[in-house]
C-alpha positions as CSV (number, residue, x, y, z in Angstrom):
1,M,12.9,-31.4,12.0
2,T,13.8,-35.0,11.1
3,T,17.5,-35.6,10.7
4,R,19.2,-37.5,7.9
5,A,19.8,-40.4,10.4
6,G,16.1,-40.3,11.3
7,E,15.1,-40.4,7.7
8,D,17.3,-43.4,7.1
9,A,15.9,-45.2,10.2
10,G,12.4,-44.4,9.0
11,A,13.0,-45.9,5.6
12,E,14.5,-49.0,7.2
13,M,11.7,-49.4,9.6
14,H,9.1,-49.1,6.8
15,A,11.0,-51.7,4.8
16,L,10.8,-54.1,7.8
17,V,7.0,-53.4,8.0
18,E,6.7,-54.3,4.3
19,R,8.7,-57.5,4.8
20,L,6.6,-58.6,7.8
21,Y,3.3,-57.6,6.4
22,P,2.4,-60.8,4.3
23,L,3.0,-63.2,7.2
24,C,0.0,-64.9,8.9
25,R,0.4,-64.3,12.6
26,S,-1.8,-65.3,15.5
27,I,-1.3,-65.9,19.2
28,T,0.6,-69.1,18.5
29,G,2.1,-70.8,15.5
30,D,4.7,-70.6,12.7
31,G,3.7,-67.1,11.7
32,V,5.0,-65.8,15.1
33,R,8.2,-67.8,14.7
34,A,8.7,-66.5,11.2
35,T,8.2,-63.0,12.4
36,L,10.7,-63.4,15.2
37,D,13.2,-65.0,12.8
38,I,13.1,-61.8,10.7
39,V,13.4,-59.5,13.8
40,G,16.3,-61.7,14.9
41,E,18.2,-60.5,11.8
42,Y,18.2,-57.0,13.3
43,V,18.7,-57.8,17.0
44,P,19.7,-61.1,18.7
45,L,16.6,-62.7,20.3
46,H,16.2,-65.2,23.1
47,V,13.1,-67.2,21.9
48,H,11.0,-69.0,24.5
49,E,8.6,-71.9,23.7
50,V,5.9,-72.5,26.3
51,P,3.9,-75.8,25.9
52,T,0.2,-76.0,25.4
53,G,-1.6,-76.6,28.7
54,T,0.9,-74.6,30.8
55,Q,-0.9,-72.7,33.5
56,V,0.0,-69.0,33.3
57,L,-1.7,-67.0,36.1
58,D,-5.4,-67.4,35.5
59,W,-5.0,-68.6,31.9
60,T,-3.8,-71.7,30.1
61,V,-1.6,-71.7,27.1
62,P,-3.9,-72.8,24.2
63,Q,-3.4,-75.2,21.4
64,E,-1.1,-74.0,18.6
65,W,-2.8,-72.9,15.4
66,N,-1.3,-73.2,11.9
67,I,-2.7,-72.7,8.5
68,R,-1.5,-73.8,5.0
69,D,-4.3,-72.7,2.7
70,A,-7.9,-71.6,2.7
71,Y,-10.4,-70.5,0.1
72,V,-14.0,-70.2,-1.1
73,A,-14.4,-71.3,-4.7
74,D,-17.4,-70.9,-7.0
75,A,-18.8,-73.6,-9.3
76,S,-16.2,-72.9,-11.9
77,G,-13.4,-73.4,-9.4
78,N,-12.5,-69.7,-9.2
79,R,-11.3,-68.7,-5.7
80,V,-13.6,-65.8,-4.8
81,V,-12.0,-65.6,-1.4
82,D,-8.3,-66.6,-1.1
83,F,-6.1,-66.8,1.9
84,A,-3.1,-66.7,-0.4
85,A,-4.0,-63.1,-1.4
86,S,-4.2,-61.9,2.3
87,S,-4.0,-63.6,5.7
88,L,-6.9,-61.4,6.8
89,H,-9.3,-63.5,4.7
90,V,-9.5,-66.2,7.3
91,L,-11.1,-65.9,10.7
92,G,-8.1,-66.3,13.0
93,Y,-7.9,-69.7,14.7
94,S,-10.5,-71.2,12.3
95,V,-10.9,-75.0,12.7
96,P,-10.4,-77.0,9.6
97,V,-13.3,-77.4,7.2
98,S,-13.8,-79.0,3.8
99,A,-17.3,-78.8,2.4
100,T,-19.6,-77.6,-0.3
101,M,-22.6,-75.5,0.7
102,P,-25.1,-73.0,-0.7
103,L,-24.4,-69.3,-0.4
104,A,-27.2,-68.9,2.1
105,E,-25.5,-71.3,4.5
106,L,-22.0,-69.9,3.8
107,R,-23.2,-66.4,4.8
108,E,-23.3,-67.4,8.4
109,H,-19.5,-67.7,8.3
110,L,-18.7,-64.6,6.4
111,Y,-17.6,-61.3,7.9
112,T,-17.6,-57.9,6.2
113,L,-17.7,-54.2,6.8
114,P,-20.8,-52.8,5.2
115,E,-19.8,-49.2,6.2
116,Q,-16.5,-49.7,4.4
117,P,-17.5,-52.0,1.5
118,S,-14.0,-52.2,-0.1
119,W,-12.1,-53.2,3.1
120,V,-11.6,-56.6,4.6
121,P,-12.0,-56.8,8.4
122,Y,-9.7,-58.6,10.8
123,R,-11.6,-61.1,13.0
124,T,-10.5,-63.9,15.3
125,S,-11.9,-66.7,17.4
126,Y,-9.1,-67.7,19.7
127,Y,-11.0,-69.5,22.5
128,K,-14.2,-70.7,20.8
129,P,-13.9,-73.4,18.0
130,Q,-15.5,-72.1,14.8
131,W,-14.5,-71.2,11.3
132,G,-15.1,-68.3,8.9
133,F,-13.9,-66.0,6.2
134,C,-13.4,-62.2,6.0
135,L,-14.0,-60.4,2.8
136,A,-15.0,-57.0,1.3
137,Q,-18.7,-56.3,1.3
138,E,-18.5,-55.5,-2.4
139,T,-17.1,-59.0,-3.0
140,L,-20.0,-60.6,-1.1
141,D,-22.5,-58.5,-2.9
142,A,-21.2,-59.7,-6.3
143,L,-21.5,-63.4,-5.4
144,P,-24.4,-65.2,-7.2
145,D,-26.5,-67.8,-5.4
146,G,-25.3,-71.3,-5.8
147,D,-23.0,-73.8,-4.2
148,Y,-19.5,-73.0,-3.1
149,E,-16.5,-75.1,-2.2
150,V,-15.2,-74.1,1.2
151,R,-11.8,-75.3,2.5
152,I,-9.7,-74.3,5.4
153,D,-6.5,-76.4,5.7
154,S,-5.5,-75.6,9.3
155,T,-4.5,-77.5,12.4
156,L,-5.2,-77.0,16.1
157,A,-2.9,-79.2,18.0
158,D,-0.8,-79.3,21.1
159,G,2.3,-77.2,20.5
160,H,3.7,-74.0,22.0
161,L,3.2,-70.3,22.6
162,T,6.2,-68.4,21.3
163,Y,7.7,-65.2,22.6
164,A,11.1,-63.6,22.5
165,E,13.3,-61.2,24.4
166,H,16.2,-58.9,23.6
167,V,18.2,-57.4,26.5
168,V,20.5,-54.3,26.3
169,P,22.7,-54.5,29.4
170,G,22.9,-51.4,31.5
171,Q,25.0,-50.1,34.3
172,V,22.5,-51.4,36.9
173,A,20.3,-54.5,37.1
174,D,17.1,-52.4,37.4
175,E,15.1,-52.8,34.2
176,V,13.0,-50.8,31.7
177,I,10.7,-53.1,29.7
178,V,9.6,-52.3,26.2
179,S,6.8,-54.5,25.0
180,C,5.1,-55.0,21.6
181,H,2.6,-57.6,20.4
182,V,3.4,-60.0,17.6
183,C,0.1,-61.7,17.1
184,H,-1.8,-59.7,14.4
185,P,-1.7,-60.8,10.8
186,S,-1.4,-58.3,8.0
187,L,-1.9,-55.0,9.9
188,A,0.9,-52.5,9.4
189,N,0.2,-49.9,12.1
190,D,-1.3,-52.4,14.6
191,N,1.2,-54.1,15.2
192,L,4.1,-54.0,12.8
193,A,5.0,-50.4,13.2
194,G,5.4,-51.1,17.0
195,I,7.6,-54.1,16.3
196,A,9.8,-52.0,13.9
197,V,10.2,-49.1,16.3
198,A,11.0,-51.4,19.2
199,T,13.6,-53.2,17.1
200,F,15.4,-50.0,16.0
201,L,15.2,-48.6,19.5
202,A,17.0,-51.7,20.8
203,R,19.6,-51.3,18.1
204,E,20.2,-47.7,19.0
205,L,20.4,-48.3,22.7
206,A,22.9,-51.2,22.1
207,R,25.4,-48.6,20.6
208,E,25.8,-47.0,24.1
209,T,25.9,-48.2,27.7
210,P,22.6,-47.0,29.2
211,Y,22.1,-46.6,32.9
212,Y,19.2,-49.0,33.1
213,T,19.0,-52.5,31.6
214,Y,16.5,-52.5,28.8
215,R,14.4,-55.6,28.1
216,F,12.5,-55.8,24.9
217,I,9.5,-58.2,24.9
218,Y,8.0,-59.5,21.7
219,A,4.9,-61.5,22.7
220,P,1.4,-62.3,21.5
221,G,-1.1,-59.8,22.9
222,T,-2.7,-60.6,26.3
223,I,-1.8,-64.3,26.6
224,G,1.8,-63.5,25.7
225,A,2.2,-60.7,28.3
226,I,0.5,-62.8,30.9
227,T,2.8,-65.7,30.1
228,W,5.8,-63.5,30.4
229,L,4.6,-62.2,33.8
230,A,3.9,-65.7,35.0
231,R,7.4,-66.9,34.1
232,N,9.3,-63.9,35.4
233,A,8.0,-63.5,39.0
234,E,11.5,-63.2,40.3
235,R,12.3,-60.4,37.9
236,I,9.4,-58.2,38.6
237,E,11.0,-56.4,41.5
238,H,13.8,-55.2,39.1
239,V,11.3,-53.7,36.6
240,K,11.3,-50.0,37.4
241,H,9.7,-48.6,34.3
242,G,8.1,-49.8,31.1
243,L,6.5,-48.8,27.8
244,V,4.2,-50.6,25.5
245,L,4.5,-49.6,21.8
246,A,1.6,-50.0,19.4
247,C,0.0,-48.1,16.5
248,A,3.4,-46.4,16.1
249,G,3.4,-45.5,12.4
250,D,0.3,-43.6,11.4
251,R,0.3,-39.9,10.6
252,G,-1.7,-38.9,13.6
253,Q,-0.3,-37.0,16.6
254,L,1.5,-38.8,19.4
255,T,-0.6,-40.2,22.2
256,Y,0.7,-41.3,25.6
257,K,-1.5,-43.3,27.9
258,R,-0.5,-43.2,31.6
259,S,0.2,-46.2,33.8
260,R,-2.4,-47.3,36.3
261,R,-0.5,-45.4,39.0
262,G,-0.9,-42.3,37.0
263,D,2.2,-40.6,38.5
264,A,4.8,-43.2,37.7
265,E,8.2,-41.8,36.6
266,I,7.6,-43.0,33.1
267,D,4.3,-41.0,33.1
268,R,6.1,-37.8,34.2
269,V,9.0,-38.4,31.7
270,L,6.8,-38.9,28.7
271,G,4.6,-35.9,29.7
272,H,7.6,-33.7,30.1
273,V,9.3,-34.8,26.8
274,L,6.2,-34.4,24.7
275,A,5.4,-31.0,26.1
276,A,9.0,-29.8,25.9
277,S,9.3,-30.9,22.3
278,E,6.3,-28.9,21.3
279,R,5.1,-31.8,19.2
280,P,1.3,-32.1,18.7
281,H,0.3,-34.7,21.2
282,R,-2.1,-35.7,23.9
283,V,-1.8,-37.5,27.2
284,D,-4.6,-39.9,28.2
285,E,-5.4,-41.3,31.6
286,F,-5.2,-45.1,32.2
287,T,-8.1,-47.3,31.4
288,P,-8.0,-51.1,31.8
289,Y,-8.6,-51.7,28.1
290,G,-6.2,-51.5,25.3
291,Y,-2.9,-53.2,24.8
292,D,-0.6,-55.1,27.3
293,E,-0.1,-52.1,29.6
294,R,-3.2,-53.5,31.3
295,Q,-1.4,-56.7,32.1
296,Y,1.7,-55.1,33.4
297,C,-0.4,-52.6,35.4
298,S,-2.8,-55.2,36.8
299,P,-3.1,-54.5,40.6
300,G,-1.0,-57.5,41.6
301,F,2.0,-56.3,39.7
302,D,1.2,-52.5,39.5
303,L,4.2,-51.8,37.3
304,G,4.9,-48.3,36.1
305,V,4.2,-49.1,32.5
306,G,2.6,-46.7,30.1
307,S,1.7,-46.9,26.4
308,L,2.9,-44.8,23.5
309,S,1.1,-44.7,20.2
310,R,0.2,-42.2,17.5
311,T,-3.6,-42.5,16.9
312,P,-4.7,-44.9,19.7
313,Y,-6.3,-48.3,19.0
314,A,-9.8,-48.1,17.4
315,G,-9.3,-44.4,16.9
316,Y,-8.9,-44.5,13.1
317,P,-11.2,-46.0,10.5
318,E,-8.5,-48.3,9.1
319,Y,-8.0,-50.1,12.5
320,H,-8.3,-53.8,12.2
321,T,-9.0,-53.7,8.4
322,S,-7.1,-54.3,5.2
323,A,-6.7,-50.6,4.9
324,D,-4.1,-50.8,7.7
325,N,-1.5,-51.6,5.1
326,P,2.1,-50.4,4.5
327,D,0.8,-47.4,2.6
328,F,-1.1,-46.3,5.8
329,V,2.1,-46.0,7.8
330,S,4.9,-43.5,7.0
331,P,8.6,-43.6,7.5
332,E,8.5,-40.1,9.0
333,A,5.9,-41.0,11.6
334,M,7.9,-44.1,12.7
335,A,11.1,-42.0,12.8
336,D,9.3,-39.5,15.0
337,T,8.0,-42.2,17.4
338,L,11.5,-43.6,17.6
339,A,12.9,-40.1,18.4
340,V,10.4,-39.6,21.2
341,C,11.4,-42.9,22.7
342,R,15.1,-42.0,22.6
343,E,14.4,-38.6,24.1
344,A,12.3,-40.1,26.9
345,F,14.8,-42.8,27.8
346,A,17.6,-40.3,27.8
347,V,15.7,-38.4,30.5
348,L,14.8,-41.6,32.3
349,D,18.4,-42.7,32.3
350,R,19.7,-39.4,33.7
351,N,16.9,-38.6,36.2
352,R,19.0,-39.1,39.4
353,R,18.5,-37.7,42.9
354,Y,21.5,-35.9,44.2
355,V,22.7,-34.6,47.6
356,N,24.2,-31.2,48.0
357,L,27.6,-31.7,49.7
358,S,27.8,-28.0,50.6
359,P,24.3,-27.3,51.7
360,Y,24.9,-24.4,54.1
361,G,24.6,-21.3,52.0
362,E,25.5,-21.1,48.4
363,P,28.9,-22.6,47.6
364,Q,31.4,-20.4,45.8
365,L,31.2,-21.5,42.2
366,G,33.7,-19.0,40.8
367,R,36.7,-20.4,42.7
368,R,35.9,-23.9,41.4
369,G,36.0,-22.6,37.8
370,L,32.3,-23.3,37.2
371,Y,31.5,-19.7,36.2
372,D,34.6,-19.4,34.1
373,S,33.5,-22.5,32.2
374,L,30.5,-20.5,31.0
375,G,32.4,-17.6,29.5
376,G,31.4,-16.9,25.9
377,R,28.5,-19.4,25.9
378,S,25.3,-18.1,24.4
379,D,23.4,-20.0,27.1
380,A,25.5,-18.9,30.0
381,R,22.6,-17.4,31.9
382,Q,20.6,-20.6,31.5
383,A,23.5,-22.8,32.5
384,Q,24.2,-20.7,35.6
385,M,20.5,-20.9,36.6
386,A,20.6,-24.6,36.1
387,M,23.5,-25.0,38.5
388,L,21.8,-22.9,41.1
389,W,18.5,-24.8,40.8
390,V,20.3,-28.2,41.0
391,L,22.2,-27.1,44.2
392,S,18.9,-25.8,45.7
393,M,17.0,-29.0,45.1
394,S,19.7,-31.6,45.7
395,D,18.3,-32.8,49.0
396,G,18.1,-36.5,48.2
397,E,14.4,-36.3,47.6
398,H,14.1,-34.5,44.3
399,G,15.4,-35.8,40.9
400,L,16.6,-33.8,38.0
401,L,13.2,-34.0,36.3
402,D,11.8,-32.3,39.4
403,V,14.4,-29.6,38.9
404,A,13.5,-29.2,35.2
405,E,9.8,-29.0,35.9
406,R,10.0,-26.5,38.8
407,S,12.6,-24.3,37.1
408,G,11.1,-24.4,33.6
409,L,14.6,-25.1,32.3
410,P,15.4,-27.8,29.6
411,F,16.2,-31.1,31.1
412,D,19.4,-31.3,29.1
413,A,20.6,-28.1,30.7
414,V,19.8,-29.4,34.2
415,A,21.6,-32.7,33.5
416,A,24.6,-30.8,32.2
417,A,24.7,-28.7,35.3
418,A,24.5,-31.8,37.5
419,D,27.4,-33.3,35.7
420,A,29.5,-30.1,36.2
421,L,28.6,-29.9,39.9
422,G,29.3,-33.5,40.4
423,A,32.7,-33.2,38.8
424,A,33.4,-30.3,41.1
425,G,32.6,-32.4,44.1
426,L,29.6,-30.3,45.1
427,I,26.9,-33.0,44.7
428,K,26.7,-36.7,44.7
429,A,24.1,-39.2,43.6
């Protein structure tokens, strides 16, 4: 059941999605900066600018793309396709063009979705110079033959690739990275819901002192994550866990995609939390296709980074179309995704390995007041069993998640037992 706080967070996240939706984003450019400026009103960001031509692993930072206006106008000057109405109407990274041409020639530069005639597709051409427009098939079908004015007022010039970080300091330097992509234009679920959930997750973690340090990465897809990895080689050894957030706001069930390792701690934690919550969900195995988990999990880095979404990429008809608008995402779904992240990181933060300091036989819990502390509790039997299980498995090799999984007890009960036993001097981390 969604709490009042969850409902409020869901509404705020949806408002952020609506605010970001009109901006024209790409892998570089002012749209990314404008997006990060708005996110920076919610959490402080450290913004990085990486110059065009910078070598980043096997890639090179491309020229920066910006666009001011674009349209296709008929003989009467009416804009039949207008960038001002939606940033999806222009092929991403289109080179500038100013020409008049017949419809037959223009068709070679037009992209539609015949199977969804009222939707506008999202298309890009990052690394091959060309230009084009995206429009609804029904709009194209209504265009009469004749000449059309075509204009794309864009620039491709040396500039920068922009990404940002927000860090929530923890008790240790070891890090959990949370990554989302900021390169898509007007697509609410892919990628704005992920940005919103990441931002509100950062705000909630900042209200406490987590065990791990949490680093939130807002970067363009693929090239942005590669750039971050290239520029943070010295930090990689501190990255112990990670999660990529995408497609975080649709009404489908939650989906977790495992890391390349398949048995990383984050994989076990998400699997446990989703199963214990009894939410409808599925867990998918890793594939080297998708979002930026494939960069973080590439064999040279092999980080324990999974991906959390609701309906996965390309798994819903609205994916990469104008139908992926703010009405497609729901406050309740984003609040639920946020809640799962909080639950998972709470487990991750408390999943310690302990050593039993009285391992020869069962220590006497009664004389330490541990049994007395359970008196009158409705879960006394569960709490007692949790203590016995923690003592049994505190051999320095098993963590509390191992205890919860083997015993079938809730992780919170196991963690509470560990706290009590630690305070009594019977175990130590």
